[in-house]
C-alpha positions as CSV (number, residue, x, y, z in Angstrom):
1,X,5.5,18.6,11.8
2,X,4.0,15.9,14.0
3,X,2.2,14.4,11.0
4,X,5.4,14.4,9.0
5,X,7.3,12.6,11.9
6,X,4.6,10.0,12.3
7,X,4.5,9.2,8.6
8,X,8.3,9.2,8.4
9,X,8.5,6.8,11.3
10,X,6.0,4.4,9.7
11,X,7.9,4.6,6.4
12,X,11.3,3.9,8.0
13,X,9.8,1.0,10.1
14,X,8.1,-0.6,7.1
15,X,11.1,-0.2,4.7
16,X,13.5,-1.6,7.3
17,X,11.3,-4.7,7.7
18,X,10.8,-5.2,4.0
19,X,14.5,-4.7,3.2
20,X,15.6,-7.2,6.0
21,X,13.1,-9.8,4.8
22,X,14.1,-9.3,1.1
23,X,17.9,-9.6,1.8
24,X,17.2,-12.5,4.2
25,X,15.7,-14.4,1.2
26,X,18.9,-14.1,-0.8
27,X,21.0,-14.9,2.3
28,X,18.9,-18.0,3.2
29,X,19.3,-19.6,-0.2
30,X,22.9,-18.7,-0.4
31,X,23.5,-20.4,2.9
32,X,21.5,-23.5,1.9
33,X,23.8,-23.9,-1.1
34,X,27.0,-23.3,0.9
35,X,27.7,-19.9,-0.7
36,X,29.7,-17.4,1.4
37,X,27.9,-14.2,2.2
38,X,30.4,-11.5,3.1
39,X,28.0,-8.7,4.2
40,X,24.4,-8.4,5.3
41,X,23.4,-4.8,5.7
42,X,20.2,-2.9,6.4
43,X,20.6,0.4,4.5
44,X,23.7,1.3,2.7
45,X,27.1,2.1,4.3
46,X,29.3,4.2,2.0
47,X,32.4,5.3,3.9
48,X,31.0,4.2,7.3
49,X,28.3,2.3,9.1
50,X,26.1,3.1,12.1
51,X,26.5,-0.5,13.4
52,X,28.8,-3.3,12.4
53,X,29.2,-6.8,13.9
54,X,31.6,-9.5,12.9
55,X,31.0,-12.8,14.6
56,X,34.0,-14.3,16.3
57,X,35.5,-17.3,14.5
58,X,34.7,-20.5,16.3
59,X,37.1,-23.5,16.2
60,X,35.1,-26.6,15.1
61,X,36.5,-30.1,15.7
62,X,34.9,-31.5,12.6
63,X,34.1,-28.6,10.2
64,X,31.5,-29.1,7.5
65,X,33.2,-29.7,4.1
66,X,32.3,-29.2,0.5
67,X,32.5,-32.0,-2.0
68,X,36.0,-31.1,-2.9
69,X,37.2,-31.2,0.7
70,X,37.3,-27.4,1.3
71,X,35.7,-26.0,4.4
72,X,32.0,-25.1,3.9
73,X,31.1,-21.4,4.3
74,X,29.5,-20.4,7.6
75,X,27.2,-17.7,8.9
76,X,30.2,-16.5,10.9
77,X,31.9,-15.4,7.6
78,X,29.3,-12.6,7.3
79,X,29.6,-9.1,8.5
80,X,26.2,-7.8,9.8
81,X,25.4,-4.1,10.0
82,X,23.2,-1.1,9.7
83,X,24.3,1.7,7.2
84,X,23.5,5.4,7.5
85,X,21.9,5.8,4.0
86,X,18.2,4.5,4.2
87,X,17.8,3.7,0.5
88,X,17.5,0.0,0.8
89,X,20.0,-2.7,1.9
90,X,22.1,-5.5,0.5
91,X,23.9,-8.8,0.9
92,X,27.4,-9.1,-0.6
93,X,27.6,-12.6,-2.0
94,X,31.1,-13.9,-2.8
95,X,31.8,-14.4,-6.4
96,X,28.9,-12.4,-7.7
97,X,28.8,-9.3,-9.9
98,X,26.6,-6.9,-8.0
99,X,26.5,-3.3,-6.9
100,X,29.8,-3.7,-5.0
101,X,31.6,-4.2,-8.4
102,X,34.3,-6.1,-6.6
103,X,36.6,-6.6,-9.6
104,X,39.6,-7.9,-7.5
105,X,37.6,-10.8,-6.2
106,X,36.2,-11.7,-9.7
107,X,39.8,-11.6,-11.1
108,X,40.9,-14.4,-8.8
109,X,40.2,-18.1,-9.6
110,X,36.7,-19.2,-8.6
111,X,36.3,-20.9,-5.3
112,X,33.8,-23.7,-4.5
113,X,32.0,-21.5,-1.9
114,X,31.4,-18.7,-4.4
115,X,28.2,-17.8,-6.2
116,X,29.8,-18.2,-9.7
117,X,30.9,-21.8,-8.9
118,X,27.3,-23.1,-8.2
119,X,25.0,-24.6,-10.7
120,X,22.7,-22.3,-12.6
121,X,19.5,-23.5,-10.9
122,X,21.0,-22.8,-7.5
123,X,22.1,-19.3,-8.5
124,X,18.6,-18.8,-9.8
125,X,17.0,-19.7,-6.5
126,X,19.4,-17.4,-4.7
127,X,18.4,-14.5,-6.9
128,X,14.6,-15.3,-6.5
129,X,15.0,-15.6,-2.8
130,X,14.3,-11.9,-2.0
131,X,11.2,-11.7,-4.2
132,X,9.8,-15.0,-2.8
133,X,10.3,-13.8,0.8
134,X,8.6,-10.4,0.1
135,X,5.5,-12.1,-1.4
136,X,5.4,-14.6,1.5
137,X,5.7,-11.8,4.0
138,X,2.7,-10.0,2.3
139,X,0.6,-13.2,2.6
140,X,1.6,-13.6,6.3
141,X,0.6,-10.0,7.0
142,X,-2.7,-10.3,5.2
143,X,-3.4,-13.6,6.9
144,X,-2.6,-12.0,10.3
145,X,-4.9,-9.1,9.6
146,X,-7.7,-11.5,8.7
147,X,-7.2,-13.5,11.8
148,X,-6.8,-10.6,14.3
149,X,-9.3,-8.0,12.9
150,X,-11.4,-10.1,10.5
151,X,-13.6,-8.2,8.0
152,X,-16.2,-5.5,8.7
153,X,-17.9,-4.2,5.6
154,X,-21.1,-2.3,4.7
155,X,-22.8,-3.5,1.5
156,X,-23.5,-0.7,-0.9
157,X,-27.1,-1.9,-1.3
158,X,-27.5,-1.5,2.5
159,X,-26.1,2.0,2.4
160,X,-29.4,3.5,1.2
161,X,-28.1,7.1,1.2
162,X,-25.5,6.2,-1.4
163,X,-22.1,7.7,-1.8
164,X,-20.5,11.1,-1.9
165,X,-18.1,11.7,-4.8
166,X,-15.0,13.8,-5.4
167,X,-15.1,16.9,-7.6
168,X,-13.5,14.9,-10.5
169,X,-16.1,12.1,-10.1
170,X,-19.0,14.7,-10.1
171,X,-17.5,16.3,-13.2
172,X,-17.4,12.9,-14.9
173,X,-21.1,12.4,-14.3
174,X,-21.5,10.9,-10.8
175,X,-24.1,12.4,-8.5
176,X,-23.9,12.4,-4.7
177,X,-26.2,9.6,-3.6
178,X,-25.4,7.2,-6.5
179,X,-25.0,3.6,-5.5
180,X,-22.4,1.8,-7.7
181,X,-23.6,-1.4,-9.4
182,X,-21.1,-2.5,-12.0
183,X,-17.7,-1.6,-13.5
184,X,-17.3,-2.6,-17.1
185,X,-20.1,-5.1,-16.6
186,X,-18.6,-6.7,-13.5
187,X,-20.7,-6.4,-10.3
188,X,-19.1,-4.1,-7.7
189,X,-18.9,-5.8,-4.3
190,X,-17.8,-3.7,-1.3
191,X,-16.1,-6.7,0.3
192,X,-13.7,-6.8,-2.7
193,X,-10.6,-4.9,-1.5
194,X,-9.9,-3.6,-5.0
195,X,-13.5,-2.5,-5.9
196,X,-12.6,1.2,-5.8
197,X,-9.6,0.7,-8.1
198,X,-11.7,-1.3,-10.5
199,X,-14.2,1.6,-10.7
200,X,-11.7,4.3,-11.3
201,X,-9.9,2.2,-14.0
202,X,-13.2,1.2,-15.7
203,X,-14.4,2.6,-19.0
204,X,-18.0,2.5,-17.8
205,X,-19.6,2.4,-14.4
206,X,-23.3,1.7,-13.8
207,X,-25.0,3.3,-10.8
208,X,-28.4,3.2,-9.2
209,X,-29.7,6.8,-9.0
210,X,-32.7,8.1,-7.0
211,X,-33.5,4.6,-5.8
212,X,-34.9,3.4,-9.1
213,X,-33.0,4.7,-12.2
214,X,-30.0,2.8,-13.6
215,X,-27.5,5.2,-15.2
216,X,-24.3,4.3,-17.1
217,X,-21.4,6.7,-16.8
218,X,-18.6,6.7,-19.3
219,X,-15.3,7.7,-17.7
220,X,-12.4,9.6,-19.4
221,X,-9.1,7.7,-20.0
222,X,-7.2,9.7,-17.4
223,X,-9.9,9.4,-14.7
224,X,-7.7,7.6,-12.4
225,X,-5.3,10.5,-12.3
226,X,-8.1,13.1,-11.9
227,X,-9.3,11.2,-8.9
228,X,-5.7,10.9,-7.5
229,X,-5.4,14.7,-7.8
230,X,-8.6,15.0,-5.7
231,X,-7.1,12.7,-3.0
232,X,-10.0,10.2,-3.3
233,X,-13.0,9.0,-5.3
234,X,-15.9,8.4,-3.0
235,X,-17.1,7.9,0.6
236,X,-20.3,6.6,2.2
237,X,-23.0,9.2,2.7
238,X,-24.1,9.2,6.3
239,X,-27.6,10.1,7.3
240,X,-27.8,12.6,10.2
241,X,-28.7,10.5,13.2
242,X,-28.1,12.1,16.6
243,X,-25.9,10.1,18.9
244,X,-25.3,12.7,21.6
245,X,-26.8,16.0,22.7
246,X,-24.7,18.4,24.6
247,X,-26.6,19.8,27.6
248,X,-27.2,23.5,27.5
249,X,-26.4,23.8,23.7
250,X,-29.0,24.9,21.0
251,X,-30.0,21.3,20.2
252,X,-30.9,20.5,23.8
253,X,-32.8,23.8,24.2
254,X,-34.8,23.0,21.1
255,X,-35.8,19.5,22.3
256,X,-33.6,17.4,19.9
257,X,-33.1,14.0,21.5
258,X,-30.6,11.2,21.1
259,X,-31.7,8.9,18.3
260,X,-33.5,11.6,16.3
261,X,-33.0,11.5,12.5
262,X,-32.6,15.0,11.1
263,X,-34.1,15.1,7.6
264,X,-34.3,18.8,6.8
265,X,-33.0,22.3,7.8
266,X,-35.1,25.3,7.0
267,X,-37.4,23.1,4.8
268,X,-34.5,21.9,2.7
269,X,-33.9,18.1,2.7
270,X,-30.6,17.0,4.3
271,X,-30.3,13.3,3.4
272,X,-26.7,13.2,4.7
273,X,-24.1,15.2,6.6
274,X,-22.8,16.5,3.3
275,X,-25.9,18.7,3.0
276,X,-26.6,19.1,6.7
277,X,-23.4,20.8,7.7
278,X,-23.3,23.7,5.1
279,X,-27.0,24.2,5.4
280,X,-26.7,24.7,9.2
281,X,-23.7,27.0,8.8
282,X,-25.8,29.2,6.4
283,X,-28.1,29.8,9.4
284,X,-25.4,30.7,11.9
285,X,-26.9,32.8,14.8
286,X,-30.3,32.8,13.0
287,X,-33.4,31.0,14.1
288,X,-34.1,28.0,11.8
289,X,-36.6,25.1,11.7
290,X,-35.0,21.6,11.9
291,X,-37.2,18.7,10.9
292,X,-36.5,15.4,12.8
293,X,-38.0,11.9,12.6
294,X,-38.3,10.3,15.9
295,X,-38.6,6.6,16.8
296,X,-42.1,5.4,16.2
297,X,-42.5,7.4,13.0
298,X,-43.3,10.8,14.6
299,X,-42.1,13.8,12.6
300,X,-41.4,17.1,14.4
301,X,-40.4,20.7,13.4
302,X,-38.1,22.2,16.0
303,X,-36.8,25.7,16.2
304,X,-33.1,26.0,16.8
305,X,-30.7,28.9,16.9
306,X,-27.2,27.7,15.8
307,X,-24.1,29.2,17.2
308,X,-22.0,31.8,15.3
309,X,-20.0,28.9,14.0
310,X,-23.1,27.1,12.7
311,X,-23.1,24.3,15.3
312,X,-25.9,23.1,17.6
313,X,-24.1,20.9,20.0
314,X,-24.8,17.3,18.8
315,X,-22.7,14.2,18.1
316,X,-23.6,12.1,15.1
317,X,-23.7,8.4,14.5
318,X,-20.9,6.8,12.4
319,X,-21.6,4.7,9.2
320,X,-21.3,1.4,11.1
321,X,-23.9,2.7,13.6
322,X,-26.4,3.6,10.9
323,X,-26.0,0.8,8.4
324,X,-25.9,-2.9,8.9
325,X,-22.4,-4.2,9.1
326,X,-21.3,-7.6,7.8
327,X,-18.7,-9.0,10.1
328,X,-16.5,-12.1,9.3
329,X,-14.0,-13.7,11.7
330,X,-11.3,-16.1,10.5
331,X,-9.7,-18.9,12.3
332,X,-5.9,-19.4,12.1
333,X,-6.4,-22.1,9.4
334,X,-9.0,-20.0,7.5
335,X,-6.8,-16.9,7.6
336,X,-4.1,-18.5,5.5
337,X,-6.1,-19.0,2.3
338,X,-7.6,-15.6,2.9
339,X,-4.1,-14.1,3.1
340,X,-3.2,-15.9,-0.2
341,X,-6.3,-14.6,-1.9
342,X,-5.7,-11.0,-0.8
343,X,-2.0,-11.2,-1.7
344,X,-2.6,-12.6,-5.2
345,X,-5.5,-10.2,-5.8
346,X,-3.4,-7.2,-4.7
347,X,-0.6,-8.2,-7.0
348,X,-3.0,-8.6,-10.0
349,X,-4.6,-5.2,-9.4
350,X,-1.2,-3.5,-9.0
351,X,0.1,-5.1,-12.3
352,X,-3.1,-4.0,-14.0
353,X,-2.7,-0.4,-12.8
354,X,0.8,-0.2,-14.2
355,X,-0.5,0.4,-17.7
356,X,-1.2,4.0,-16.6
357,X,2.5,4.6,-16.0
358,X,3.2,4.6,-19.7
359,X,1.3,7.8,-20.4
360,X,2.2,11.4,-19.9
361,X,0.0,11.8,-16.8
362,X,1.3,8.4,-15.5
363,X,5.0,9.5,-15.8
364,X,4.1,12.7,-14.0
365,X,2.5,10.8,-11.2
366,X,5.5,8.7,-10.3
367,X,6.7,9.4,-6.8
368,X,9.6,8.6,-4.5
369,X,9.9,8.3,-0.8
370,X,7.5,11.3,-0.2
371,X,4.7,9.6,-2.2
372,X,5.3,6.3,-0.4
373,X,5.3,8.1,3.0
374,X,2.0,9.7,2.2
375,X,0.5,6.2,1.8
376,X,0.6,5.9,5.6
377,X,-2.0,7.6,7.9
378,X,-1.2,10.9,9.8
379,X,-2.1,9.2,13.0
380,X,-0.7,5.8,14.0
381,X,-3.1,3.0,13.2
382,X,-1.7,-0.6,13.4
383,X,-4.2,-2.1,10.9
384,X,-3.5,0.6,8.3
385,X,0.3,0.3,9.0
386,X,0.3,-3.4,8.4
387,X,-2.0,-3.2,5.3
388,X,0.3,-0.5,3.8
389,X,3.4,-2.5,4.6
390,X,2.0,-5.7,3.0
391,X,1.1,-3.6,-0.1
392,X,4.6,-2.2,-0.3
393,X,6.0,-5.7,0.1
394,X,4.0,-6.8,-3.0
395,X,5.3,-3.7,-4.9
396,X,8.9,-4.5,-3.9
397,X,8.6,-8.1,-5.0
398,X,7.2,-7.2,-8.4
399,X,9.5,-4.3,-9.1
400,X,12.6,-6.4,-8.2
401,X,11.6,-9.2,-10.6
402,X,11.5,-6.8,-13.6
403,X,14.2,-7.8,-16.1
404,X,16.3,-4.8,-15.5
405,X,20.1,-5.2,-14.9
406,X,21.0,-4.4,-11.3
407,X,17.7,-5.7,-10.1
408,X,17.1,-9.3,-9.2
409,X,15.1,-9.7,-12.4
410,X,18.1,-8.7,-14.5
411,X,20.2,-11.5,-12.9
412,X,17.3,-13.9,-13.4
413,X,17.1,-13.0,-17.1
414,X,20.8,-13.8,-17.6
415,X,20.4,-17.1,-15.7
416,X,17.4,-18.1,-17.8
417,X,19.6,-17.4,-20.9
418,X,22.3,-19.6,-19.4
419,X,19.9,-22.4,-18.6
420,X,18.3,-22.3,-22.1
421,X,21.4,-21.9,-24.2
422,X,23.8,-23.6,-21.8
423,X,26.2,-20.7,-22.4
424,X,27.2,-18.5,-19.5
425,X,27.4,-14.8,-20.3
426,X,30.9,-13.4,-19.9
427,X,31.7,-11.5,-16.8
428,X,32.4,-8.4,-18.9
429,X,28.8,-8.5,-20.3
430,X,27.4,-8.9,-16.7
431,X,29.6,-6.1,-15.4
432,X,28.5,-3.6,-18.1
433,X,24.9,-4.6,-17.7
434,X,25.2,-4.1,-14.0
435,X,26.6,-0.6,-14.5
436,X,23.9,0.3,-17.1
437,X,21.2,-1.0,-14.8
438,X,22.5,1.0,-11.8
439,X,22.7,4.2,-13.9
440,X,19.1,3.6,-15.0
441,X,17.8,3.0,-11.5
442,X,19.6,6.0,-10.2
443,X,18.0,8.2,-12.8
444,X,14.6,6.8,-11.9
445,X,15.3,7.5,-8.3
446,X,16.2,11.1,-9.0
447,X,13.2,11.6,-11.2
448,X,10.7,10.1,-8.8
449,X,11.9,12.1,-5.8
450,X,12.2,15.2,-8.0
451,X,8.5,14.8,-8.7
452,X,7.9,14.7,-5.0
453,X,9.8,17.9,-4.5
454,X,8.0,19.6,-7.4
455,X,4.6,18.6,-6.1
456,X,5.4,19.8,-2.6
457,X,6.5,23.2,-3.6
458,X,4.5,24.0,-6.7
459,X,1.2,22.0,-6.4
């Protein structure tokens, strides 16, 4: 229950930020062009709102005027609030056919402060405002991460024990200890944020096996889904170096010291914790010989009696304590181009991965709020939270620009048609398109969240 609450809190916090920023983009451009915005809401407010604020009208001696002499729209014309239905948010822009379907307003003569009265290029910028702001937010977050945390990576060539692989990867032909070299001929670099995605989407991956052999592995077309079902693809193998010995426990009694490298249990090599842990458990409560390498090159065979749980009372070194770590720090100026590079790279990788959606397995993998919530860690971690939020901001920007009626991209499509043909679509066409788009999006929403429910109860 605690894990669920932590993930839910992160999801709500991230979505609230992304929705506010997205709607602020529409609001900002509308205000720049003197368009009246009637509502600005975080979450939806059918029937009632949790919070509602209407700014008091302020008498101005010399009000700002439009070119025709009418008073210019103000931020005070907007009602600000928080709805109770956390499925997004919206700004209600006067004179625009949107989800509010305000037919009464559209039946009246157009006013100079309405959306429909503005030039097509201004309306285009208003509709692109949300997408622009979401992408800019992602870049700012990535730049902030680069500046505050920098980068700490372990090169695969320095991780001499190689990687451990998921069951699906082992079935496809990987072997624990393999060091990845290329994916479809392109070198795999651990500092590349998308190198794992590139591997699981590749047709062929070349690995270094046993320290000398180069092996090429052909991957099945649905490999990305097989890996997803496993919950991961690979992880660094960590050699068994002793960081701490608990006084009075079996390891201390046997003479194991801090810094010792455990290389075998009962004569069987244990190149990493993956082999060491089950091998030790198999000798629970039994005397077994543990082979250690000590600083200076000395090799010792020590007799240990593990506990009934198969433990000996040691703490082990983490990967960044075993392998050399490449650390990069970024100044404020250097973090900006780094943020741009990560943002554009993430967008490109996401768009590339969408091709899998148009398959049976891809359609089955579509998820709703449950799947999004599971992207966040079970324990609060600020860096992971911000990285996930930035990624979701990229997704929100791309999905909103798709040319689907009811999305920003649908409005943009009609505006491009108007700019190219110099003919404005009729309000009836826009109205029917809006209704069709809303029905389609509602169906997708039900399907995606239905998949979440099905996976939760039956998988």
